[in-house]
N, C-alpha and C positions, 0 to 999 in steps of 0.2 A: 128279813130286812131289819127287824128290831135289834138284831145282834150286830148290825153294821152301821146303820144310820141313827142319828139322835132322834128321840121321841117327837121332837117338834119339827122335824124335816118334812118337806112336801111328800117325800116317798112314804114315810111311815104314817103321817096323819091320815092319808087316804086309806090306809089299811087298819086303822085303829078299831073300827066297829067289827070287822071280821075277826081280829085278834080277840076282842072281848067276848065273842061268841064262838070261839074255836071249838068249844065243847060240842057244838052241833054239827061240825064240819067233817068229822071222821068217826069211825067206829072204835072209840077208845076202849082199851082193855079195862081201865079203871076210870070209868066215867065220873064217879064221885070225886076222885082226886082232881081230875081236869076241871070239873065244875068249880071246885074250891079255889083252884089256881086262877080261873077266870074271874072269880069274885075278888081275889087279891089284886089282879090286874086292874079291874074296874075301879077299885078303891084308890089305887096308886097312880092312875094315868094322868090325873090333874095335879099331882104332887109338884109344887114349884121347884123342888130339888131334883126332879127326875133327870133333867139335862145334865146337871152337875154329876149325878150318880153315873150316868152314861159316860161322861168324860173320865171319871175315875176308873171305870171298868174297861173302857175300850180305847181311850185316847192317851192314857198314861199320864195323868196329872200326878206327878210325884212317882213313888214306887207303885208298880202295877201289881195289885194284890191277886188278880186272877187273869194271867196272860191268856189272850184268846187265840194264840197261834199254835198250831200242831207241833211245829219243830221244838217249841219250848218243852213239851211233854215227851217228845220222842227222842230228842238229842240227849246223849249221856250227861252233858254239862248244862242242860236246860238253856241252850243258846238258840237264838233264831237263825234262820238261813242254813239249817243243817241238811243232811242227806235226804231226810224225808221230804223237805221242801223241794229239793232238786228233782226227786222222783215225781212229786205232784206236778211240778211245772212241766215236766216231760209228758205226763199224762194229759194235762190241759192242751198242750201244743199238739200232741198226737191226735186229739179229738177236736181240734179247731175251736176250743173254747177260749174266748178273749174276755177278760174282766177289765173293762176300761172305766175305772172309778175316778180317774184324775188324781189319785193319790199313789205315791210310790211306797208300797209296803209289801210285805210277804203275802203271797196268795193263799197261804194256809191259815188265814184268819177264819175263825169258825163261821161267822156270818157270810163271808165271801164264798166259803165252800158250799154253804147252803144255797147261795145264789147260783153258783156253777151247777149244782144239782138241779135247780129249777130250770135253768137254761137248757140243760140236756133233756129234761122231761118235756119242756115246751116244744122242743125240736124232735120229739118222738124217739129219742135215743135212750130208751128205758134200760137196756142192758148196760150201757156205758154209765148211766146214772147210778145204777146199782153197784157197779164196779167202783165208782168214786166213793160211795158210802162205805162199802165193804173194805176196800183196800187203802183208803186214804183218810177217812174220817173216824170210823168206829175204833180204830187203834188208839185213839187218844180222847175222843169226845166225852166218854164217861167220866174220866178223871177231871176234865175241865168243867163239865156240867155239875158234878158233885161239889167241886171247889166253889163254883159260883153259887150253888144252893146254900152252902155253909157261910158264905160271905155275908157280913152284916151291913154291907153298904146300901143295898137296895132290895126291899121286899118285891118290887116289880120284877127285877131281873132274877131274883130267887125263883119266883113263880114261873117266869118265862123259861128258866133252866129246867124246871120240873117238866113242863110241857114238852120242851125240845127232847129231853131224855126219853119220855114216854113215846113220842113220835118216832124217834130213831129205833126204839125197840119194836115198833110195829112194822118196820121195813124189812 
C-alpha cells in the first residue's frame, strides 16, 4: 500500500504500526537488515516532507526519477503502455482481478501489482498469485527497487525498497 498511497492517506495510516514492525511478521533471511530498515522507517514516518517525497517518486512532480511502472523497464524505449502492460492486463482480466482505484493509470505500477497479488492471495488463488509475481513482476522489480534504493529523495522509500526486495526474494 505504501508504494501506491501517500503516507498520510487513511489506507496507509492504519497500516503504519504493522509496517514499522514488519521485521516480526515474516521469517526474513537477513533479519538484521530488515530490523535496520524498520528503524529507518520509524525515524522517517513523521518527516514533514514524506508526502512531498511520495509525490516526487509516485505522482510525477516534474521529471520522474524512479518510474514505478513495469513497462518503463521492459519496453525497449522505456515507454509506458508497452507490450508487457498489454500482457499483464490480459492476465488480470483472465483471472478476474479488477483494480478500481478511481485513477486512470497503467496497471503495471509496482504498488498496484502488489495489491493485485494480495487480492489473489485473499481469494486463495495462490498459484495465480505466484504466476503474477514470476511472470509479470520479477522481470523488472529488481531494477526498479535498486534504483529506488539509490535515489536520494527519501530515506523512508529507500528502506521500503530494501524490505520489498527482500520480501520478493522470499517468494
